[in-house]
N, C-alpha and C positions, 0 to 999 in steps of 0.2 A: 540651421545651414547646420550638417551634420558634418564632423572631421572623424577620420579614421588617421589612428595615429601607430607607430609604429614604438613609441615608448611610452612607459606611462604618465610622464611628466607633457606629453604632448608637443616638446621642442619637435622632435622628428616626425613630419606630417605626410600621410603617404594618399591624402587627397579629400577634397571635402563635397559635398554636396546640397543644394538648396531644395528645399523642402517646404511646405506648409501643413498645418492638421490637418492629419486624416491621411496624410501620404502613406506610401507602406513602399520601403525604399528596396532597391536590387541595387547591390553595389557593381560599377561595373564591369571590374576586373575581377581574376583570383585574385586571394590573398595568399602568403604565402603560407607553408604548416609552422606553427610556433604562435604563441601570443601576440595580439593586437588590443588596441586603445579605443574606444570610440566615447564624445561626447556632442555637446549641443552647444550653440551659441547662438546672437542673432547675427546675420546676414547682411545687414543693412548699413556697414559701417558704421554704428552706431557705437560708443564702448557699455562693454556691456561683460558680464562675469559667466563665464562658463559655467554650464549644469558638473555634476560630479562626474567623474570618467570611470567607464564601466571596461573592462576586460572580458576580450570571446575569445576563446584558443582553439586554431584548425588542427585536427589534427592531423596526421601523416596518411594514415587511412581513413576513407571518407565517412561518417556515419553520423546520427542527429544526436548522438548520446552523449553526454558532456564526459571530459575523463577526469576533472580535475570539480572537488565538492561532490556531494551527497547525491548519487542518481537516483533522479524520482522513481517513483514507483509503475511508468507506464510498459508493461509486458508485451502488450500487441502492438504498438508502435503508432494507437491512433490518434494523440495527444492528449489524449484524457487519462487521468488517475487509474490505477487501478488497486484495491483495497482487498490487504490479506484480512480474512476474517476468521479471527479462531473461536469464533462459536461453532459448537458440536453441530453439525449438519442432521438433518434426520434420518440420511441414506447410511450416517457412517455405521460399521458392525460395531457391537456391546464390546468385543474382545480388541477394538484397536482405537486409537484418538487419530483427527480429523483436521484438519483445516481445509479453506475454501479460498482462491483466488478468485475473486468479485469481479470484472472488467467492466472498465466505464465504457460509455458509448456517446457518439455526438447524435446528437439530433438527426432523425432521419435513416438512422443505419441501422441494420438489422446487430441485435445485443449478442455478446458470444455466450455460450453455455459459463457458467464456473465448473473451475477446474479443482478436484477436491484430490487434495496429498492426502494418504493414508499414514499411519505409520504400519511398522509390523504387528504379527501378534500377538498379544499381551497373554498368560495361562498360568493356572495353579495346576501344580501335576502333584499327585501321591507318589511318591516312590519306596516300597515297601525295604525297608532299613536304611533308608537314606533321610526320611523325615520328609516336607513337605516341600516345594519346589516351587520360588516365585518369580515368576518373570514378566519384568512390566517395559515397554517401551512407550516412548513419549516423545512430543514435537516440541522442542523449544527457540531455541534462536531462530528467528526468521529474518534476514535482513537482503535486501538488492542489491548486485554486486557490480552493475555496472553494463558495459558488454564486453565480455572475454573472450568470445569468437568472432568480430571485428563484423557480424550480421546488420547491425544498425538496431540490435533490439536488446535494451536492457533483459540482463540475466538477474535468478533469482537463486536466494541458500536457505536450506534449511538443516536446522541442526538434530539426528535425532538420538537420543539419549535411551539405553538399555541400562535396564537394574535389575541385579538380579540378588535372593536372600532364601535360604531357606532355614524351616521353619522345624525343629527338634523339639518334643515335649514340654509344646507351650511356648520354648523361648527361637525367636529368630535373630536369625547370624547373617548380615549383610556379605554377601559376597562381592561387593565391587560395580563396578561403572565399564561403560563403554560408549564413548562418542562416534557417530558418523556422520559427515558434513557430507549432503546429497545436492547436487546440482543441479537448477530448473531452468533450460534455456529458454527465453522468448521467444516469440514468431509471432504471425498474421492473427495464425489461431488459438494464439494463448500460450502458458509454459509445460514443457516438456522434460521429463526427467534423462538425465544422463549420467551414464554410468563408463568408469574404466575400460579401454583406453581410450573412449571418447569424448571424457571427461576429466577432470582430476582427482587422483584416488585422496579421500579427504577422513581416511578412518582416523576415529581418536581423537577430533578436534573441533573446536567450535570455530565457525567462519565468519568472517565480517569483512565489507568492501573496502577496498585501499586507493580506487580511481588507477591513473597510467604512473604508477613509479618508476618503470626504466625508461619512458617515452617512445615504443615503441608501436604507439596511438590502439593498444589494446587494455582494458582495464586489468588491473590484479584484484587478487585477494587476499586478506589477513588471517593467517590460518593459527589458531591459540591450542595450541598442546598444552593438556592438565596430565596431570603425574599425582594421582589421587594417592591417599597411604594405605595402607593393608588395612582392611576394617578390625584387624587384631589390634593395629598398633592407632587407633583415631586421633593421640597425641600427634602427633606427626602434621607437620602444615603442608597442607597441597601446594604443587611446586609447578610453573610454570613458565610454558617456551612460544615462542612466534617467528611463527615464518609467513614469510613473501611467496604467492604460488602465482608465478606469472601467466597473465591470459595470451592468450594467440598462439603461431607455429610453434614460436621459440620456446615456449613452457618454461619448467625449471623450478627449482623452491631453494630459496635463501633464508640462512634464520635470521632474526636480529634480535643481536643482545640487548641487553643482557639477558642470558637463559638460564633456568632450571631456578627458579627466583620464586620466596613467598608470597613476593609485592611487589609494585609498578604497573604501568600503564604503557601504552602506545597511542598517539597523536599523530593523525595522517594531516596535512594543509599541503600551499602551495605557497612556502614562506619568501621565497626570493620571485615569485611570478613569472615562470620559467615555461608555465603551462606542464611541467611535470611536478606530481606531489612528492612531498617530503615526509618523512618519517621523524617525530622522535621520543625516545623512549629515556623511561628512568626503572630502576628500582630501589625499594628502602633504602637503599646503603651506597649506591651507586649514584654519581653525577650524571644528570642530563644527559646524553648524547643525540646528535642529530647524523641520520642519518641520507644522502643523498645521491642521485645516479646522473651523471654528468652525460650530456654525448660523446658517442663514442665508447664510454666504460661497458665493462662485461662485467662489473659486481658493485653493489651497492659500495661507494663510499661514507664510512664512520669517522667521526670526529668528534671531540668533547664539546660541549656548548662553552662558550670564553667563562670564564670565570666572574660570576658576579655579584656584587654584595661582602658583605664581612663573614659571610659563612661559607668557605673554599671548600673543596674535594676534600683538602686534605682537613678538617675542621674534626675532632673527632665528636663523636654520638651525633652527626647530622643525618638526619631520616627527609627524607624527600616523601611527602604525603598527600599529595595535590599535582595536576596537572590538567593544562584545559588549553585548547585555542579560541582566542578570539581576538576582534579588529580594534584595540584599545584606544588607539590613539585615531580611528577614521582614517588613516592614510590609504587603504585600499591594499595593506597588505597584510596576513593574518599576523599575530603575534600569539607569543605561547609565554603563557603565568604556569610557575608554580611552587607551589608554598612547601619550603623549606622550614623543618623546626628543628631546634636541641633543645632538651629538659622542658625547662615550660616554657620559652617563648619561640614565635614563631615569625616569618617573615614570606612577604608575596614577593619574588622576582618575576618580571616583565623584560623577556625579550623580545624590543621588534623586529618585525620582518621590514626586509626590504631586497635592493637586486644583489645584494650579497648573501642575501640569507640572514641569519640570527647572528649578532655581535654585539660584542661589549659596548662598543660604544654605544647603541640604542638599547642599553638595556637598564630599566628601572628597578631598585628596591623603593618597596614600601617602607614603613612606619613597623618596630619592631611590635607585637603583640602577644597575649598570651595564647598559647597551645592550649588546644583543647581533643 
């Protein structure tokens, strides 16, 4: 028997259906937008342990693309994963860098020709009185984005990096870098490039998927702006800021603090199980902060994670050196784990996810170990 539940613990049952091995189940009524849970158990009246409980999220906008968790690389929507092949194709011009999207296909269907993505043209130019100028374009970060525009297809982002240098009297001087995030929208015929105003303006940033952070049914993306130091002052640290770029007709860009930091990371997961992606960010000298978008909000809510363990945000010399997401206690909610160090020792702090998000009551402190 399959049970569909309104809560993760299945105390509020929405309905059940009897099934046998090999059945394909179609639920007889439409489920409301938001999270639902389902599990299986024996239906013959005998006592039995249910299977684990699985979550399914019904988006407000009807689309087959998941909005929580990592989107799979099925860009043409045929149910078969596609591959980003970074090997240089033979058709790629010598002065460009290329990669190909190779589309999987179902048996008996006509395959789609691969899509070649090219960088801009790299060049070497002699300029009398100014030396030799080198410009180099490369395709670096490639990531699936989810469904930004609500058409039911997974989209793709590619970060193109422009580097320039000048050579005088045999000495090459770097002139800096410029980054450009390029969005390719999925379709039944493959991916196609979109530019502003049809797509977001992503000049100067790396791009990564974020899931649906504001709960509007459209995937969003996380952009990372790097402020590289002047080549004449290479001893200065690279500083980083992060922004959310919302998909769908609403659009908009929101900063994710802390901004302009020299270290840190952002983690995304649905910590409270409401079907909307949450964000935790930290920097080396900043206590982790959780960001949540609640229904009816017009901006992200920011709140510090509750103090956990002996090393608090007021403890001098505390450094946050690692952060990750994992379901450590296997309850179906993602947990947030961070390593905090002070001097030569470190502790691992684990905030367990749950209906209320990450809380003090569900914070576990590991033993103290030498930091390295």
